[in-house]
C-alpha positions as CSV (number, residue, x, y, z in Angstrom):
1,X,-68.3,72.1,-9.0
2,X,-72.1,72.1,-9.3
3,X,-72.2,68.4,-10.3
4,X,-70.3,67.4,-7.1
5,X,-72.3,69.7,-4.8
6,X,-75.6,68.6,-6.3
7,X,-75.0,65.2,-4.7
8,X,-74.7,66.9,-1.3
9,X,-77.8,69.0,-2.0
10,X,-79.8,65.9,-3.1
11,X,-78.9,64.1,0.1
12,X,-80.6,66.9,2.1
13,X,-83.8,67.4,0.0
14,X,-86.8,66.9,2.2
15,X,-90.5,67.7,2.1
16,X,-91.5,70.6,4.3
17,X,-95.0,71.5,5.6
18,X,-96.4,75.0,5.4
19,X,-95.4,75.6,9.0
20,X,-91.8,74.8,8.1
21,X,-91.7,71.3,9.7
22,X,-89.5,69.0,7.7
23,X,-90.9,65.6,6.8
24,X,-88.5,62.6,6.8
25,X,-88.9,60.2,3.9
26,X,-91.6,60.5,1.3
27,X,-95.3,61.3,1.2
28,X,-98.3,59.2,0.0
29,X,-101.1,60.1,-2.3
30,X,-103.5,57.2,-2.0
31,X,-101.3,54.2,-2.2
32,X,-98.5,55.8,-4.1
33,X,-95.3,57.0,-2.4
34,X,-93.3,60.0,-3.7
35,X,-89.8,60.9,-2.6
36,X,-89.0,64.7,-2.4
37,X,-86.0,64.4,-4.8
38,X,-88.1,62.5,-7.3
39,X,-90.7,65.3,-7.3
40,X,-88.2,68.1,-7.5
41,X,-86.3,66.5,-10.4
42,X,-89.5,66.7,-12.5
43,X,-89.2,70.5,-12.5
44,X,-85.7,71.6,-13.6
45,X,-86.3,75.3,-13.0
46,X,-87.5,74.6,-9.4
47,X,-84.6,72.2,-8.9
48,X,-82.1,74.9,-10.0
49,X,-83.7,77.5,-7.9
50,X,-83.7,75.3,-4.7
51,X,-80.1,74.3,-5.4
52,X,-79.0,77.9,-5.7
53,X,-80.7,78.8,-2.5
54,X,-79.1,75.9,-0.7
55,X,-75.7,76.7,-2.2
56,X,-75.6,80.4,-1.4
57,X,-77.6,80.4,1.8
58,X,-76.6,77.1,3.5
59,X,-73.5,75.4,1.9
60,X,-71.2,78.4,1.3
61,X,-71.9,80.1,4.7
62,X,-71.4,76.8,6.5
63,X,-68.1,76.2,4.8
64,X,-66.9,79.7,5.3
65,X,-67.8,79.7,9.0
66,X,-66.1,76.3,9.6
67,X,-63.0,77.2,7.7
68,X,-62.7,80.5,9.6
69,X,-62.9,78.6,12.9
70,X,-60.2,76.1,11.7
71,X,-57.8,78.8,10.5
72,X,-58.1,80.8,13.8
73,X,-56.1,78.2,15.8
74,X,-52.4,77.2,15.9
75,X,-50.4,78.0,12.8
76,X,-53.2,77.0,10.5
77,X,-54.0,80.3,8.7
78,X,-50.5,81.0,7.4
79,X,-49.9,77.4,6.4
80,X,-53.3,77.3,4.6
81,X,-52.5,80.5,2.8
82,X,-49.3,78.9,1.5
83,X,-51.2,75.8,0.5
84,X,-53.8,77.8,-1.4
85,X,-51.1,79.7,-3.3
86,X,-49.4,76.4,-4.3
87,X,-52.7,75.0,-5.5
88,X,-53.3,78.1,-7.6
89,X,-49.9,77.4,-9.2
90,X,-50.9,73.8,-9.8
91,X,-47.9,72.6,-7.8
92,X,-49.8,70.5,-5.2
93,X,-50.3,66.7,-5.5
94,X,-52.8,65.0,-3.1
95,X,-51.6,61.9,-1.3
96,X,-54.8,60.1,-0.4
97,X,-55.0,57.7,2.6
98,X,-57.6,55.1,3.7
99,X,-59.3,57.7,6.0
100,X,-60.8,59.2,2.8
101,X,-62.6,55.9,2.0
102,X,-64.2,55.4,5.4
103,X,-67.3,57.5,4.7
104,X,-68.0,55.3,1.7
105,X,-68.3,52.3,4.0
106,X,-64.8,50.9,3.7
107,X,-62.6,50.0,6.7
108,X,-59.5,51.8,7.9
109,X,-56.3,49.8,7.6
110,X,-56.6,48.7,11.2
111,X,-60.2,47.6,10.9
112,X,-59.4,45.8,7.7
113,X,-56.9,43.6,9.5
114,X,-59.4,43.1,12.3
115,X,-62.0,41.9,9.8
116,X,-59.6,39.5,8.1
117,X,-58.5,38.1,11.5
118,X,-62.0,36.7,11.9
119,X,-61.2,34.2,9.2
120,X,-57.9,33.1,10.8
121,X,-56.6,31.4,13.9
122,X,-54.7,34.6,14.8
123,X,-54.9,35.7,18.5
124,X,-56.9,38.9,18.7
125,X,-55.0,40.2,21.7
126,X,-51.7,39.8,19.9
127,X,-53.1,41.6,16.9
128,X,-54.4,44.5,19.0
129,X,-51.0,45.0,20.6
130,X,-49.4,45.4,17.2
131,X,-52.2,47.8,16.0
132,X,-52.0,49.9,19.1
133,X,-48.3,50.4,18.5
134,X,-48.9,51.2,14.8
135,X,-46.9,48.1,13.7
136,X,-49.2,47.5,10.7
137,X,-46.7,45.4,8.7
138,X,-46.1,43.1,11.6
139,X,-49.9,42.8,12.2
140,X,-50.4,41.8,8.6
141,X,-47.6,39.3,8.8
142,X,-49.3,37.8,11.9
143,X,-52.5,37.4,10.1
144,X,-50.8,36.0,7.0
145,X,-49.1,33.2,9.0
146,X,-52.5,32.2,10.4
147,X,-54.2,31.8,7.0
148,X,-53.4,30.9,3.4
149,X,-52.6,33.3,0.5
150,X,-55.8,32.5,-1.4
151,X,-58.1,33.3,1.5
152,X,-56.1,36.4,2.4
153,X,-56.3,37.7,-1.1
154,X,-60.1,37.0,-1.2
155,X,-60.8,38.8,2.0
156,X,-58.7,41.9,0.9
157,X,-60.6,42.0,-2.4
158,X,-64.0,41.6,-0.9
159,X,-63.6,43.9,2.1
160,X,-62.2,46.7,-0.1
161,X,-64.4,46.3,-3.1
162,X,-66.9,49.0,-4.1
163,X,-69.9,47.3,-5.8
164,X,-72.1,50.4,-6.1
165,X,-70.3,53.7,-7.1
166,X,-73.3,55.7,-5.7
167,X,-72.2,54.7,-2.2
168,X,-69.1,56.9,-2.5
169,X,-69.6,59.9,-0.4
170,X,-68.1,62.3,2.1
171,X,-65.1,64.7,1.7
172,X,-63.4,62.5,-0.9
173,X,-66.1,63.7,-3.4
174,X,-64.5,67.2,-3.4
175,X,-61.1,65.9,-4.6
176,X,-62.1,66.1,-8.3
177,X,-63.1,69.7,-7.9
178,X,-59.6,70.7,-6.8
179,X,-57.2,68.1,-8.2
180,X,-57.7,66.9,-11.8
181,X,-54.3,65.8,-13.2
182,X,-52.4,63.6,-10.6
183,X,-53.4,61.7,-7.5
184,X,-51.2,59.4,-5.5
185,X,-52.5,56.9,-3.0
186,X,-51.5,53.9,-0.9
187,X,-55.1,52.7,-0.9
188,X,-55.9,49.4,-2.4
189,X,-59.6,50.1,-3.0
190,X,-61.2,51.6,-6.1
191,X,-62.9,54.6,-4.6
192,X,-60.8,57.2,-6.5
193,X,-61.1,55.7,-10.0
194,X,-64.8,55.2,-9.6
195,X,-65.3,58.7,-8.2
196,X,-63.4,60.5,-10.9
197,X,-65.2,58.4,-13.6
198,X,-68.5,59.4,-12.0
199,X,-67.4,63.1,-12.2
200,X,-66.6,62.7,-15.9
201,X,-62.8,63.0,-15.1
202,X,-61.8,59.4,-15.6
203,X,-58.1,58.7,-15.3
204,X,-56.3,58.2,-18.5
205,X,-53.7,56.0,-16.7
206,X,-53.9,54.0,-13.5
207,X,-50.4,52.8,-12.7
208,X,-49.5,50.4,-9.9
209,X,-46.4,48.5,-8.8
210,X,-43.6,48.3,-11.5
211,X,-45.9,50.2,-13.9
212,X,-45.3,53.4,-11.9
213,X,-42.0,53.6,-13.9
214,X,-44.2,54.5,-17.0
215,X,-45.5,57.7,-15.3
216,X,-42.6,60.0,-16.5
217,X,-42.8,58.7,-20.1
218,X,-46.6,59.0,-20.3
219,X,-46.9,62.3,-18.4
220,X,-48.6,65.2,-20.3
221,X,-50.6,68.2,-19.3
222,X,-53.7,66.7,-20.9
223,X,-53.6,63.4,-19.1
224,X,-55.0,62.3,-15.7
225,X,-53.0,59.9,-13.6
226,X,-53.7,57.8,-10.6
227,X,-50.6,56.3,-9.0
228,X,-51.4,53.4,-6.7
229,X,-48.2,53.0,-4.7
230,X,-49.3,49.8,-3.0
231,X,-51.2,48.2,-5.8
232,X,-54.8,47.2,-6.0
233,X,-57.0,44.9,-4.0
234,X,-58.0,43.0,-7.2
235,X,-54.4,42.2,-8.1
236,X,-52.3,40.2,-5.6
237,X,-49.2,40.5,-7.7
238,X,-49.0,44.3,-7.2
239,X,-50.3,44.4,-3.7
240,X,-48.2,45.7,-0.8
241,X,-49.3,44.3,2.5
242,X,-46.7,42.2,4.2
243,X,-43.2,43.1,5.5
244,X,-41.4,41.4,2.7
245,X,-43.6,43.2,0.2
246,X,-42.8,46.6,1.8
247,X,-39.1,45.7,1.8
248,X,-39.2,45.0,-1.9
249,X,-41.3,48.1,-2.7
250,X,-39.1,50.6,-0.7
251,X,-35.7,49.1,-1.2
252,X,-32.9,51.1,-2.7
253,X,-33.5,51.8,-6.5
254,X,-37.0,50.3,-6.4
255,X,-39.6,51.9,-8.8
256,X,-41.9,53.1,-6.0
257,X,-39.0,54.6,-4.0
258,X,-37.6,56.4,-7.1
259,X,-40.9,57.8,-8.2
260,X,-42.1,58.9,-4.8
261,X,-38.7,60.5,-4.1
262,X,-39.1,62.6,-7.2
263,X,-42.6,63.6,-6.3
264,X,-41.5,64.6,-2.8
265,X,-38.6,66.7,-4.3
266,X,-40.5,68.4,-7.1
267,X,-44.1,69.0,-5.8
268,X,-45.9,70.1,-2.7
269,X,-47.7,67.1,-1.3
270,X,-51.0,67.4,0.5
271,X,-51.7,64.4,2.8
272,X,-55.4,63.7,3.3
273,X,-56.9,60.8,5.1
274,X,-53.4,59.7,6.2
275,X,-52.4,58.8,9.8
276,X,-48.7,59.8,9.1
277,X,-47.2,57.5,11.7
278,X,-43.8,55.9,11.3
279,X,-44.7,54.1,8.1
280,X,-42.6,53.6,5.0
281,X,-43.8,56.7,3.1
282,X,-43.1,58.9,6.1
283,X,-39.7,57.3,6.7
284,X,-38.8,58.1,3.1
285,X,-39.9,61.7,3.3
286,X,-37.8,62.0,6.5
287,X,-34.7,60.7,4.7
288,X,-35.3,63.2,1.8
289,X,-35.8,66.1,4.2
290,X,-32.6,65.2,6.0
291,X,-30.6,65.2,2.8
292,X,-32.4,67.9,0.8
293,X,-32.7,71.3,2.5
294,X,-34.6,72.6,-0.6
295,X,-37.3,70.0,-0.5
296,X,-40.7,71.7,-1.2
297,X,-43.0,72.4,1.8
298,X,-45.5,69.6,2.2
299,X,-48.9,69.8,4.0
300,X,-51.4,67.6,5.8
301,X,-54.9,67.9,7.1
302,X,-55.0,66.2,10.5
303,X,-57.5,65.8,13.3
304,X,-56.0,67.6,16.3
305,X,-55.1,65.3,19.3
306,X,-57.2,65.8,22.4
307,X,-54.3,67.2,24.4
308,X,-51.9,69.9,23.6
309,X,-48.8,67.9,24.6
310,X,-49.5,65.2,22.1
311,X,-50.3,67.8,19.4
312,X,-46.9,69.5,20.0
313,X,-45.1,66.2,19.8
314,X,-46.8,65.4,16.6
315,X,-46.1,68.8,15.2
316,X,-42.4,68.4,15.8
317,X,-42.3,64.9,14.4
318,X,-44.0,66.0,11.2
319,X,-42.3,69.4,10.6
320,X,-38.9,67.7,11.1
321,X,-39.8,65.7,8.1
322,X,-41.0,68.7,6.0
323,X,-44.7,68.1,6.6
324,X,-46.7,71.1,8.0
325,X,-50.0,70.1,9.7
326,X,-53.2,72.1,9.4
327,X,-55.1,70.9,12.4
328,X,-58.9,70.6,12.6
329,X,-61.4,69.5,15.2
330,X,-64.5,67.4,15.1
331,X,-66.7,66.8,13.3
332,X,-64.2,65.1,11.1
333,X,-66.0,65.0,7.7
334,X,-67.4,68.4,7.9
335,X,-64.0,69.9,8.7
336,X,-62.4,68.2,5.8
337,X,-65.2,69.4,3.5
338,X,-64.5,73.0,4.5
339,X,-60.7,72.6,4.0
340,X,-61.1,71.0,0.6
341,X,-63.8,73.4,-0.5
342,X,-61.6,76.3,0.4
343,X,-58.9,75.1,-2.0
344,X,-61.3,75.2,-5.0
345,X,-61.3,78.3,-7.2
346,X,-64.9,79.0,-6.0
347,X,-64.2,78.2,-2.3
348,X,-63.6,80.4,0.7
349,X,-59.9,79.6,0.8
350,X,-59.3,81.2,-2.6
351,X,-60.2,84.5,-1.0
352,X,-57.4,84.3,1.7
353,X,-54.8,85.9,-0.5
């Protein structure tokens, strides 16, 4: 836990004058510049003391206060209590969407398609109409028709590539604190594998495409797995982007469909960074919920819509499919931090039960 939180602490280290005024940036002695973190790191005892003060007097109270505010509305408290209990039993698998990569500088799925469009002859208005109606597969098809496969593959790889692991930041950094054995994602980027490696929890197996079938034979309590349902931005052969690729990936008896069906039926899924519209993964869970009355309860962290009518409509859409939303308000990143921190054994949520 400390190694993850130290990164948050270090981002906030500043020089402070005797009157309490904080100084942005570094200070100069003669012509030499000194950054506050560089100075503090030279004195391990002082670093630890300052970190402990920040942790106990700033971080923990802020997370507790924010979590208390989130749990005070809607049906959040009871649902979160159920989620915490399932995490304690190690029965929860996180399903990570593109929203968890945004803080690290990567685009959402919609913005990725907008960026790629700039390299095509695709009409921007036609693309926007499809994106506004959440027709992402059709939007990708529109772009693919207006370019060539090689250029499309290059743009996906470049726009989703993380060249510097140190740029990974935000709520995603708390995932290794809570979930260490199995992560599933539809993301094509490399944020999760780089993050877990940075936290000394590198995945033993990263499975994508047809290789997902190996999960059940390789599975063991000691191994860490990342299941990339839609492939990787670096490998076009496994990548799921276009309608025909989705059709093949989610057709009857396909590997992804079979493995995801088992996960939905055997584990509690926590959706984070997912929009949960009418996409293929949500359609599949809807089919399972309709056929299996004993499907485990699934959860999601979602930014509450600005109006109550829309929220109620979304709540009915999701719960009908066995997904129970825990709603939060802005600021987005800070709220997700509090929710994820509360799931850790040291976090505020662990005290709920």
